[in-house]
TIMAR-205278 format. One record per residue (C-alpha): y negated, x, z negated. Coordinates in Angstrom, 1 decimal. Layout:
N
<site><north>Y</north><east>X</east><up>Z</up></site>
...
//
This chain:
332
<site><north>-17.5</north><east>-81.4</east><up>75.7</up></site>
<site><north>-14.2</north><east>-79.1</east><up>75.7</up></site>
<site><north>-15.8</north><east>-77.2</east><up>78.4</up></site>
<site><north>-18.7</north><east>-76.5</east><up>76.2</up></site>
<site><north>-16.7</north><east>-75.6</east><up>73.2</up></site>
<site><north>-14.6</north><east>-73.0</east><up>75.3</up></site>
<site><north>-18.0</north><east>-71.3</east><up>76.5</up></site>
<site><north>-19.1</north><east>-71.0</east><up>72.8</up></site>
<site><north>-15.8</north><east>-69.1</east><up>71.6</up></site>
<site><north>-16.1</north><east>-66.9</east><up>74.5</up></site>
<site><north>-19.6</north><east>-65.9</east><up>73.7</up></site>
<site><north>-18.6</north><east>-65.3</east><up>69.9</up></site>
<site><north>-15.6</north><east>-63.0</east><up>71.0</up></site>
<site><north>-17.9</north><east>-61.0</east><up>73.2</up></site>
<site><north>-20.5</north><east>-60.6</east><up>70.4</up></site>
<site><north>-17.8</north><east>-59.2</east><up>67.9</up></site>
<site><north>-16.3</north><east>-56.9</east><up>70.5</up></site>
<site><north>-19.9</north><east>-55.5</east><up>71.0</up></site>
<site><north>-20.3</north><east>-54.9</east><up>67.4</up></site>
<site><north>-17.1</north><east>-53.0</east><up>67.1</up></site>
<site><north>-17.9</north><east>-50.7</east><up>70.1</up></site>
<site><north>-21.3</north><east>-49.9</east><up>68.8</up></site>
<site><north>-19.9</north><east>-49.0</east><up>65.3</up></site>
<site><north>-17.3</north><east>-46.6</east><up>66.6</up></site>
<site><north>-19.8</north><east>-44.9</east><up>68.8</up></site>
<site><north>-22.2</north><east>-44.5</east><up>65.9</up></site>
<site><north>-19.4</north><east>-43.0</east><up>63.9</up></site>
<site><north>-18.7</north><east>-40.4</east><up>66.4</up></site>
<site><north>-22.4</north><east>-39.5</east><up>66.9</up></site>
<site><north>-22.5</north><east>-38.9</east><up>63.2</up></site>
<site><north>-19.4</north><east>-36.8</east><up>63.1</up></site>
<site><north>-20.7</north><east>-34.8</east><up>66.2</up></site>
<site><north>-24.2</north><east>-34.1</east><up>64.3</up></site>
<site><north>-22.4</north><east>-33.1</east><up>61.0</up></site>
<site><north>-20.2</north><east>-30.5</east><up>63.1</up></site>
<site><north>-16.5</north><east>-30.1</east><up>63.4</up></site>
<site><north>-14.2</north><east>-29.6</east><up>60.3</up></site>
<site><north>-10.6</north><east>-28.6</east><up>60.0</up></site>
<site><north>-8.3</north><east>-29.7</east><up>57.3</up></site>
<site><north>-8.6</north><east>-27.2</east><up>54.5</up></site>
<site><north>-10.3</north><east>-24.6</east><up>56.7</up></site>
<site><north>-13.5</north><east>-22.5</east><up>55.7</up></site>
<site><north>-14.1</north><east>-21.2</east><up>59.1</up></site>
<site><north>-17.6</north><east>-21.8</east><up>60.1</up></site>
<site><north>-17.4</north><east>-23.5</east><up>63.6</up></site>
<site><north>-20.3</north><east>-25.3</east><up>64.9</up></site>
<site><north>-19.3</north><east>-28.8</east><up>66.9</up></site>
<site><north>-18.9</north><east>-28.9</east><up>70.6</up></site>
<site><north>-20.7</north><east>-31.4</east><up>72.6</up></site>
<site><north>-18.5</north><east>-33.1</east><up>75.3</up></site>
<site><north>-18.3</north><east>-31.3</east><up>78.4</up></site>
<site><north>-19.2</north><east>-27.9</east><up>76.8</up></site>
<site><north>-17.0</north><east>-24.7</east><up>77.5</up></site>
<site><north>-17.5</north><east>-23.0</east><up>74.0</up></site>
<site><north>-18.1</north><east>-23.6</east><up>70.4</up></site>
<site><north>-19.9</north><east>-21.2</east><up>68.2</up></site>
<site><north>-18.4</north><east>-19.0</east><up>65.4</up></site>
<site><north>-20.6</north><east>-17.1</east><up>62.9</up></site>
<site><north>-19.0</north><east>-13.8</east><up>61.9</up></site>
<site><north>-18.4</north><east>-13.5</east><up>58.0</up></site>
<site><north>-17.9</north><east>-10.4</east><up>56.1</up></site>
<site><north>-14.4</north><east>-9.0</east><up>56.4</up></site>
<site><north>-14.1</north><east>-10.2</east><up>59.9</up></site>
<site><north>-12.7</north><east>-8.4</east><up>62.8</up></site>
<site><north>-12.5</north><east>-9.4</east><up>66.4</up></site>
<site><north>-8.5</north><east>-9.5</east><up>66.2</up></site>
<site><north>-8.6</north><east>-11.4</east><up>62.9</up></site>
<site><north>-10.9</north><east>-14.1</east><up>64.8</up></site>
<site><north>-8.7</north><east>-14.1</east><up>67.8</up></site>
<site><north>-5.7</north><east>-14.8</east><up>65.6</up></site>
<site><north>-7.3</north><east>-17.8</east><up>63.8</up></site>
<site><north>-8.1</north><east>-19.6</east><up>67.0</up></site>
<site><north>-5.1</north><east>-18.6</east><up>69.0</up></site>
<site><north>-6.9</north><east>-16.7</east><up>71.7</up></site>
<site><north>-6.7</north><east>-13.0</east><up>72.8</up></site>
<site><north>-9.1</north><east>-10.4</east><up>71.9</up></site>
<site><north>-9.6</north><east>-9.8</east><up>75.8</up></site>
<site><north>-10.8</north><east>-13.4</east><up>76.0</up></site>
<site><north>-13.3</north><east>-13.1</east><up>73.3</up></site>
<site><north>-14.7</north><east>-9.7</east><up>74.7</up></site>
<site><north>-15.2</north><east>-11.2</east><up>77.9</up></site>
<site><north>-16.8</north><east>-14.5</east><up>77.1</up></site>
<site><north>-19.0</north><east>-12.9</east><up>74.7</up></site>
<site><north>-19.8</north><east>-9.7</east><up>76.8</up></site>
<site><north>-18.9</north><east>-7.2</east><up>74.1</up></site>
<site><north>-19.1</north><east>-3.5</east><up>75.0</up></site>
<site><north>-17.1</north><east>-2.6</east><up>71.9</up></site>
<site><north>-14.6</north><east>-4.7</east><up>70.4</up></site>
<site><north>-14.4</north><east>-2.9</east><up>67.2</up></site>
<site><north>-18.1</north><east>-3.4</east><up>66.6</up></site>
<site><north>-19.2</north><east>-6.9</east><up>65.4</up></site>
<site><north>-21.5</north><east>-7.7</east><up>62.4</up></site>
<site><north>-22.0</north><east>-10.2</east><up>59.9</up></site>
<site><north>-24.1</north><east>-13.2</east><up>61.1</up></site>
<site><north>-23.3</north><east>-12.5</east><up>64.7</up></site>
<site><north>-22.7</north><east>-15.7</east><up>66.8</up></site>
<site><north>-19.5</north><east>-15.6</east><up>69.0</up></site>
<site><north>-18.5</north><east>-18.0</east><up>71.5</up></site>
<site><north>-15.0</north><east>-19.6</east><up>71.2</up></site>
<site><north>-13.2</north><east>-21.5</east><up>74.0</up></site>
<site><north>-13.8</north><east>-25.2</east><up>73.3</up></site>
<site><north>-10.0</north><east>-25.9</east><up>73.5</up></site>
<site><north>-9.1</north><east>-23.3</east><up>70.9</up></site>
<site><north>-8.5</north><east>-24.9</east><up>67.4</up></site>
<site><north>-8.4</north><east>-23.0</east><up>64.1</up></site>
<site><north>-5.1</north><east>-22.5</east><up>63.0</up></site>
<site><north>-4.1</north><east>-24.3</east><up>59.8</up></site>
<site><north>-3.9</north><east>-21.7</east><up>56.8</up></site>
<site><north>-1.0</north><east>-22.2</east><up>54.5</up></site>
<site><north>-1.7</north><east>-22.8</east><up>51.0</up></site>
<site><north>-1.3</north><east>-19.2</east><up>49.5</up></site>
<site><north>0.9</north><east>-18.7</east><up>46.6</up></site>
<site><north>-0.6</north><east>-17.7</east><up>43.5</up></site>
<site><north>-1.5</north><east>-13.8</east><up>43.4</up></site>
<site><north>0.3</north><east>-12.3</east><up>40.5</up></site>
<site><north>-2.0</north><east>-10.9</east><up>38.0</up></site>
<site><north>-2.1</north><east>-7.1</east><up>37.8</up></site>
<site><north>-1.3</north><east>-5.7</east><up>34.5</up></site>
<site><north>-4.3</north><east>-3.5</east><up>33.3</up></site>
<site><north>-1.7</north><east>-1.0</east><up>32.1</up></site>
<site><north>-0.4</north><east>-0.2</east><up>35.5</up></site>
<site><north>-1.9</north><east>3.1</east><up>36.5</up></site>
<site><north>-2.3</north><east>2.2</east><up>40.3</up></site>
<site><north>-4.3</north><east>-1.0</east><up>40.8</up></site>
<site><north>-4.9</north><east>-2.5</east><up>44.2</up></site>
<site><north>-8.1</north><east>-1.1</east><up>45.8</up></site>
<site><north>-10.9</north><east>-3.1</east><up>47.5</up></site>
<site><north>-9.7</north><east>-1.8</east><up>51.0</up></site>
<site><north>-6.5</north><east>-2.2</east><up>52.8</up></site>
<site><north>-6.2</north><east>1.5</east><up>53.4</up></site>
<site><north>-7.2</north><east>4.3</east><up>50.6</up></site>
<site><north>-6.9</north><east>7.7</east><up>52.0</up></site>
<site><north>-6.5</north><east>10.8</east><up>49.3</up></site>
<site><north>-5.4</north><east>13.4</east><up>51.7</up></site>
<site><north>-6.9</north><east>15.2</east><up>53.8</up></site>
<site><north>-10.3</north><east>15.7</east><up>52.1</up></site>
<site><north>-13.5</north><east>15.4</east><up>54.3</up></site>
<site><north>-15.1</north><east>18.5</east><up>55.8</up></site>
<site><north>-12.3</north><east>20.8</east><up>54.6</up></site>
<site><north>-10.6</north><east>23.4</east><up>56.8</up></site>
<site><north>-6.9</north><east>22.7</east><up>57.9</up></site>
<site><north>-4.1</north><east>24.7</east><up>59.5</up></site>
<site><north>-1.1</north><east>22.8</east><up>60.9</up></site>
<site><north>0.4</north><east>20.6</east><up>59.7</up></site>
<site><north>-2.0</north><east>18.3</east><up>57.9</up></site>
<site><north>-0.4</north><east>16.4</east><up>55.2</up></site>
<site><north>-1.7</north><east>12.6</east><up>55.4</up></site>
<site><north>-1.1</north><east>10.8</east><up>52.0</up></site>
<site><north>-2.5</north><east>7.5</east><up>51.0</up></site>
<site><north>-2.2</north><east>3.8</east><up>49.5</up></site>
<site><north>-2.1</north><east>0.8</east><up>51.8</up></site>
<site><north>-1.1</north><east>-2.8</east><up>52.2</up></site>
<site><north>-1.0</north><east>-4.0</east><up>55.8</up></site>
<site><north>0.6</north><east>-7.0</east><up>57.6</up></site>
<site><north>3.7</north><east>-5.2</east><up>58.5</up></site>
<site><north>3.4</north><east>-2.3</east><up>56.0</up></site>
<site><north>2.9</north><east>0.2</east><up>59.0</up></site>
<site><north>-0.2</north><east>2.7</east><up>59.3</up></site>
<site><north>-1.1</north><east>4.9</east><up>62.2</up></site>
<site><north>-2.5</north><east>8.4</east><up>61.7</up></site>
<site><north>-4.3</north><east>9.9</east><up>64.7</up></site>
<site><north>-6.0</north><east>13.3</east><up>65.1</up></site>
<site><north>-8.6</north><east>13.7</east><up>67.6</up></site>
<site><north>-10.4</north><east>16.7</east><up>68.9</up></site>
<site><north>-14.3</north><east>17.0</east><up>69.3</up></site>
<site><north>-14.1</north><east>15.4</east><up>72.7</up></site>
<site><north>-12.1</north><east>12.3</east><up>71.4</up></site>
<site><north>-8.7</north><east>13.6</east><up>73.0</up></site>
<site><north>-5.6</north><east>13.0</east><up>70.9</up></site>
<site><north>-4.1</north><east>16.2</east><up>69.3</up></site>
<site><north>-1.4</north><east>14.3</east><up>67.2</up></site>
<site><north>-0.5</north><east>11.0</east><up>66.2</up></site>
<site><north>2.2</north><east>9.4</east><up>64.1</up></site>
<site><north>3.2</north><east>6.3</east><up>62.1</up></site>
<site><north>4.0</north><east>5.9</east><up>58.3</up></site>
<site><north>5.0</north><east>3.1</east><up>56.2</up></site>
<site><north>3.0</north><east>1.8</east><up>53.2</up></site>
<site><north>3.1</north><east>-1.5</east><up>51.6</up></site>
<site><north>3.2</north><east>-5.0</east><up>53.1</up></site>
<site><north>3.7</north><east>-7.5</east><up>50.4</up></site>
<site><north>2.0</north><east>-5.1</east><up>47.8</up></site>
<site><north>0.2</north><east>-2.0</east><up>47.9</up></site>
<site><north>2.2</north><east>1.2</east><up>48.2</up></site>
<site><north>1.9</north><east>4.9</east><up>49.1</up></site>
<site><north>2.2</north><east>6.4</east><up>52.5</up></site>
<site><north>3.0</north><east>10.0</east><up>53.5</up></site>
<site><north>3.3</north><east>11.7</east><up>56.7</up></site>
<site><north>2.4</north><east>15.0</east><up>58.6</up></site>
<site><north>0.3</north><east>15.6</east><up>61.8</up></site>
<site><north>1.2</north><east>18.8</east><up>63.6</up></site>
<site><north>-1.1</north><east>20.3</east><up>66.3</up></site>
<site><north>-1.6</north><east>23.3</east><up>68.3</up></site>
<site><north>-4.9</north><east>24.8</east><up>69.0</up></site>
<site><north>-6.4</north><east>28.3</east><up>70.1</up></site>
<site><north>-9.8</north><east>28.3</east><up>68.2</up></site>
<site><north>-11.5</north><east>26.7</east><up>65.0</up></site>
<site><north>-13.0</north><east>23.4</east><up>66.1</up></site>
<site><north>-14.3</north><east>20.2</east><up>64.6</up></site>
<site><north>-11.9</north><east>17.0</east><up>64.6</up></site>
<site><north>-11.6</north><east>13.5</east><up>63.3</up></site>
<site><north>-8.7</north><east>12.1</east><up>61.6</up></site>
<site><north>-8.2</north><east>8.3</east><up>61.9</up></site>
<site><north>-6.0</north><east>6.2</east><up>59.8</up></site>
<site><north>-5.6</north><east>2.4</east><up>60.6</up></site>
<site><north>-3.5</north><east>-0.6</east><up>61.1</up></site>
<site><north>-2.6</north><east>-1.7</east><up>64.7</up></site>
<site><north>-2.9</north><east>-5.5</east><up>64.9</up></site>
<site><north>0.3</north><east>-7.2</east><up>65.6</up></site>
<site><north>-1.3</north><east>-9.7</east><up>67.8</up></site>
<site><north>-2.9</north><east>-7.6</east><up>70.5</up></site>
<site><north>-2.5</north><east>-4.0</east><up>69.3</up></site>
<site><north>-6.2</north><east>-3.6</east><up>68.5</up></site>
<site><north>-7.5</north><east>-1.3</east><up>65.7</up></site>
<site><north>-7.8</north><east>-2.8</east><up>62.2</up></site>
<site><north>-9.0</north><east>-1.5</east><up>58.8</up></site>
<site><north>-9.9</north><east>1.9</east><up>60.3</up></site>
<site><north>-10.6</north><east>4.9</east><up>58.0</up></site>
<site><north>-12.2</north><east>7.9</east><up>59.6</up></site>
<site><north>-12.4</north><east>11.5</east><up>57.9</up></site>
<site><north>-14.2</north><east>14.5</east><up>59.6</up></site>
<site><north>-12.2</north><east>17.9</east><up>59.3</up></site>
<site><north>-12.3</north><east>21.2</east><up>60.6</up></site>
<site><north>-9.1</north><east>22.6</east><up>62.3</up></site>
<site><north>-7.9</north><east>26.2</east><up>62.3</up></site>
<site><north>-5.3</north><east>27.7</east><up>64.3</up></site>
<site><north>-2.1</north><east>29.0</east><up>62.8</up></site>
<site><north>0.3</north><east>27.7</east><up>60.1</up></site>
<site><north>-1.2</north><east>26.1</east><up>56.9</up></site>
<site><north>-1.5</north><east>28.3</east><up>53.6</up></site>
<site><north>-0.9</north><east>26.0</east><up>50.7</up></site>
<site><north>2.1</north><east>23.6</east><up>50.3</up></site>
<site><north>2.5</north><east>21.4</east><up>47.3</up></site>
<site><north>6.1</north><east>20.6</east><up>46.3</up></site>
<site><north>5.6</north><east>19.1</east><up>42.8</up></site>
<site><north>4.5</north><east>16.6</east><up>41.7</up></site>
<site><north>5.9</north><east>14.1</east><up>44.2</up></site>
<site><north>3.8</north><east>11.3</east><up>45.7</up></site>
<site><north>3.4</north><east>8.5</east><up>43.4</up></site>
<site><north>5.4</north><east>10.1</east><up>40.7</up></site>
<site><north>5.0</north><east>9.0</east><up>36.9</up></site>
<site><north>3.8</north><east>12.0</east><up>34.7</up></site>
<site><north>3.7</north><east>12.2</east><up>31.0</up></site>
<site><north>2.3</north><east>14.9</east><up>28.8</up></site>
<site><north>1.5</north><east>18.2</east><up>30.7</up></site>
<site><north>1.1</north><east>18.2</east><up>34.5</up></site>
<site><north>3.2</north><east>20.9</east><up>36.2</up></site>
<site><north>2.0</north><east>21.8</east><up>39.8</up></site>
<site><north>4.4</north><east>23.9</east><up>41.9</up></site>
<site><north>4.5</north><east>25.0</east><up>45.6</up></site>
<site><north>4.4</north><east>27.8</east><up>48.0</up></site>
<site><north>1.2</north><east>29.7</east><up>49.4</up></site>
<site><north>0.1</north><east>32.7</east><up>51.4</up></site>
<site><north>-3.8</north><east>33.0</east><up>50.8</up></site>
<site><north>-6.4</north><east>35.7</east><up>50.6</up></site>
<site><north>-5.6</north><east>37.9</east><up>47.5</up></site>
<site><north>-2.8</north><east>35.2</east><up>46.4</up></site>
<site><north>-5.2</north><east>32.9</east><up>44.7</up></site>
<site><north>-4.7</north><east>29.1</east><up>44.6</up></site>
<site><north>-7.1</north><east>26.7</east><up>43.1</up></site>
<site><north>-5.3</north><east>23.7</east><up>41.4</up></site>
<site><north>-7.4</north><east>20.6</east><up>40.3</up></site>
<site><north>-6.9</north><east>17.2</east><up>38.6</up></site>
<site><north>-9.3</north><east>14.6</east><up>39.7</up></site>
<site><north>-9.7</north><east>10.9</east><up>38.7</up></site>
<site><north>-9.3</north><east>8.3</east><up>41.7</up></site>
<site><north>-12.8</north><east>8.6</east><up>42.9</up></site>
<site><north>-12.4</north><east>12.4</east><up>43.3</up></site>
<site><north>-14.2</north><east>13.6</east><up>40.4</up></site>
<site><north>-12.8</north><east>16.9</east><up>39.1</up></site>
<site><north>-11.3</north><east>16.7</east><up>35.3</up></site>
<site><north>-9.4</north><east>20.0</east><up>35.0</up></site>
<site><north>-9.0</north><east>23.1</east><up>36.8</up></site>
<site><north>-6.5</north><east>26.0</east><up>36.9</up></site>
<site><north>-6.0</north><east>29.1</east><up>38.8</up></site>
<site><north>-2.5</north><east>30.1</east><up>40.1</up></site>
<site><north>-1.1</north><east>33.2</east><up>41.9</up></site>
<site><north>1.2</north><east>32.8</east><up>45.1</up></site>
<site><north>1.9</north><east>35.1</east><up>48.0</up></site>
<site><north>-0.6</north><east>37.2</east><up>50.2</up></site>
<site><north>-0.6</north><east>39.7</east><up>53.0</up></site>
<site><north>1.6</north><east>37.5</east><up>55.0</up></site>
<site><north>4.1</north><east>36.6</east><up>52.5</up></site>
<site><north>4.6</north><east>33.2</east><up>51.3</up></site>
<site><north>5.5</north><east>33.2</east><up>47.5</up></site>
<site><north>5.9</north><east>30.3</east><up>44.9</up></site>
<site><north>2.9</north><east>29.3</east><up>42.6</up></site>
<site><north>3.0</north><east>27.3</east><up>39.6</up></site>
<site><north>0.1</north><east>26.0</east><up>37.4</up></site>
<site><north>-0.1</north><east>23.5</east><up>34.3</up></site>
<site><north>-2.9</north><east>21.1</east><up>33.8</up></site>
<site><north>-3.5</north><east>19.7</east><up>30.3</up></site>
<site><north>-4.2</north><east>15.9</east><up>30.1</up></site>
<site><north>-4.3</north><east>13.4</east><up>27.6</up></site>
<site><north>-5.3</north><east>9.8</east><up>27.5</up></site>
<site><north>-4.5</north><east>6.7</east><up>25.5</up></site>
<site><north>-4.2</north><east>4.2</east><up>28.5</up></site>
<site><north>-2.3</north><east>5.0</east><up>31.7</up></site>
<site><north>-4.3</north><east>6.5</east><up>34.6</up></site>
<site><north>-4.3</north><east>6.8</east><up>38.3</up></site>
<site><north>-4.9</north><east>10.6</east><up>39.0</up></site>
<site><north>-4.9</north><east>13.0</east><up>42.0</up></site>
<site><north>-3.5</north><east>16.5</east><up>41.6</up></site>
<site><north>-4.7</north><east>18.9</east><up>44.4</up></site>
<site><north>-4.3</north><east>22.6</east><up>45.4</up></site>
<site><north>-6.2</north><east>24.6</east><up>48.0</up></site>
<site><north>-7.5</north><east>27.9</east><up>48.8</up></site>
<site><north>-11.4</north><east>28.7</east><up>48.5</up></site>
<site><north>-12.6</north><east>30.3</east><up>51.8</up></site>
<site><north>-14.0</north><east>33.8</east><up>51.1</up></site>
<site><north>-16.3</north><east>33.2</east><up>54.0</up></site>
<site><north>-18.2</north><east>30.1</east><up>52.7</up></site>
<site><north>-16.4</north><east>28.7</east><up>49.8</up></site>
<site><north>-15.0</north><east>25.6</east><up>51.7</up></site>
<site><north>-11.7</north><east>24.2</east><up>50.9</up></site>
<site><north>-8.6</north><east>25.4</east><up>53.0</up></site>
<site><north>-5.5</north><east>23.1</east><up>53.3</up></site>
<site><north>-6.7</north><east>21.0</east><up>50.4</up></site>
<site><north>-3.9</north><east>18.5</east><up>49.7</up></site>
<site><north>-4.1</north><east>15.9</east><up>47.1</up></site>
<site><north>-1.0</north><east>14.1</east><up>45.6</up></site>
<site><north>-1.4</north><east>10.7</east><up>43.7</up></site>
<site><north>0.3</north><east>10.4</east><up>40.3</up></site>
<site><north>0.4</north><east>8.0</east><up>37.5</up></site>
<site><north>-0.2</north><east>9.4</east><up>34.2</up></site>
<site><north>1.4</north><east>7.5</east><up>31.2</up></site>
<site><north>1.0</north><east>8.3</east><up>27.8</up></site>
<site><north>4.3</north><east>6.7</east><up>26.8</up></site>
<site><north>7.2</north><east>9.2</east><up>27.3</up></site>
<site><north>9.7</north><east>6.5</east><up>27.7</up></site>
<site><north>8.1</north><east>5.5</east><up>31.1</up></site>
<site><north>8.9</north><east>9.1</east><up>32.4</up></site>
<site><north>12.7</north><east>8.8</east><up>31.6</up></site>
//
């Protein structure tokens, strides 16, 4: 009798154990079918079946290969190799990339609330990380080229690089913009050439993780031998201006004429003036005033250039960002 009871108890225990194991296996299958999720992450990663080497990541708007690599703690070289990418700077929305199975998305810290930007501030954050004001696309430039813009990058550093028509570097320099917030950057690129030629200016951020190019801005230019003809000294980059806008500088142009222009942030002309500087090999000061009035603060660009007597193109066109404020107390 005791032996029979012992056999029944063992059978019941075995049945309970099988039910538990079956439930765990069903749960694992459901989780695998639903895809992998990571706490608080919105990274679209498909689940990895046991024994597979890779999972799949679907590229979203705003992604770069270096950003994806940082998210998963892998190198850009690894992603280039396993995905057989010919150009690491060229990926597209919806593209499916392999990610090593052992790589886990890095947990994102909860971001601090972004402070609301007051609508009265002249310079509000742009949609892109780097906004370039000078040089101007398709203009003619002597050395040095003045590079001016507005940026916010991970370490506040931007890189400006001038390439000739064959892609060789003619000049390269770094400048500092904003990191925690947007701020202006300003630098010069000096070059030496012996003939007029097309060129490309590139402004970008270097990835702190692997040195790859992020947030690339490209501007086509034409380079001309010799020293530049127009230098703008006032207003300063990022200056607040009230009432009349005074523009000062030095120049040596054809017949001494300098074109001075006031533009909105998109580059649309609002005011135009003609100033007289040096000519015939002599650099002389020029000055012009631009009348402007508005009820609200405005982000504006003040520019100066020589108009080519050959084809009317702008020569040495430099644009300086300023903040117009209708309240005089803001400029004290």
